[in-house]
C-alpha positions as CSV (number, residue, x, y, z in Angstrom):
1,M,53.1,129.2,-144.8
2,S,52.1,128.9,-148.3
3,T,54.4,129.0,-151.3
4,G,53.2,132.5,-152.2
5,E,54.0,133.8,-148.7
6,I,57.5,132.3,-148.8
7,I,58.2,133.9,-152.3
8,I,57.0,137.4,-151.0
9,I,59.3,137.0,-147.9
10,L,62.3,136.0,-150.1
11,F,61.6,139.0,-152.4
12,V,61.5,141.4,-149.5
13,Y,64.7,139.9,-148.1
14,L,66.3,140.2,-151.5
15,L,65.4,143.9,-151.7
16,F,66.8,144.7,-148.3
17,F,69.9,142.5,-148.2
18,G,70.7,141.6,-151.8
19,A,71.5,138.3,-153.4
20,K,74.6,137.7,-151.3
21,G,72.5,137.4,-148.2
22,I,70.3,134.5,-149.5
23,P,72.9,131.7,-148.7
24,S,73.3,132.9,-145.2
25,L,69.5,133.1,-144.8
26,A,69.2,129.6,-146.1
27,Q,71.9,128.3,-143.7
28,T,70.3,130.0,-140.7
29,M,66.9,128.6,-141.6
30,G,68.4,125.1,-142.1
31,K,70.1,125.3,-138.6
32,A,66.8,126.5,-137.0
33,V,64.8,123.7,-138.6
34,Y,67.5,121.2,-137.5
35,Q,67.4,122.4,-133.9
36,F,63.6,122.5,-133.8
37,R,63.4,118.9,-135.0
38,N,66.0,117.8,-132.4
39,A,64.1,119.5,-129.6
40,A,60.9,118.0,-130.7
41,K,62.5,114.5,-130.8
42,D,63.9,115.0,-127.3
43,V,60.5,116.0,-126.0
44,Q,58.9,113.0,-127.7
45,D,61.6,110.7,-126.2
46,E,61.0,112.1,-122.7
47,I,57.3,111.5,-123.0
48,M,57.8,108.0,-124.2
49,K,60.2,107.3,-121.4
50,G,57.7,108.6,-118.8
51,A,54.9,106.5,-120.3
52,K,57.1,103.4,-120.1
53,D,58.0,104.1,-116.5
54,I,54.3,104.5,-115.6
55,Q,53.5,101.3,-117.5
56,K,56.1,99.4,-115.4
57,E,54.7,100.9,-112.2
58,V,51.2,99.8,-113.0
59,Q,52.3,96.4,-114.4
60,T,54.2,95.4,-111.2
61,P,51.1,95.5,-108.9
62,L,49.1,93.7,-111.5
63,D,51.7,90.9,-111.7
64,Q,51.6,90.6,-107.9
65,M,47.9,90.4,-108.0
66,D,48.1,87.5,-110.5
67,V,50.5,85.7,-108.2
68,T,48.3,86.1,-105.1
69,A,45.2,85.1,-107.1
70,N,46.8,81.7,-108.0
71,E,48.0,81.0,-104.4
72,D,46.2,78.4,-102.4
73,T,44.6,80.2,-99.4
74,P,42.4,78.8,-96.6
75,Q,39.4,80.7,-98.0
76,K,39.8,79.1,-101.4
77,R,40.0,75.6,-99.8
78,E,36.8,76.3,-97.8
79,N,35.1,77.5,-101.0
80,Q,36.2,74.4,-102.9
81,Q,35.1,72.0,-100.1
82,A,31.7,73.8,-99.9
83,S,31.1,73.2,-103.6
């Protein structure tokens, strides 16, 4: 929302509820923004946790492949002798 839209909304609110209602409106809006930010942070944390879990699952087979690639196998010995 632009600044002009916010001013119009506050003006309409002031006409309907009076000046005494503005602090309660500000408090309610503050709580809503706080809850929205917390919810967004929770979603972001869950996504990051899932990404890390997937990364661990992918990395484990890659680590095992590196270990088996460095092992001395009969096929490797034959290839070395043929060279």
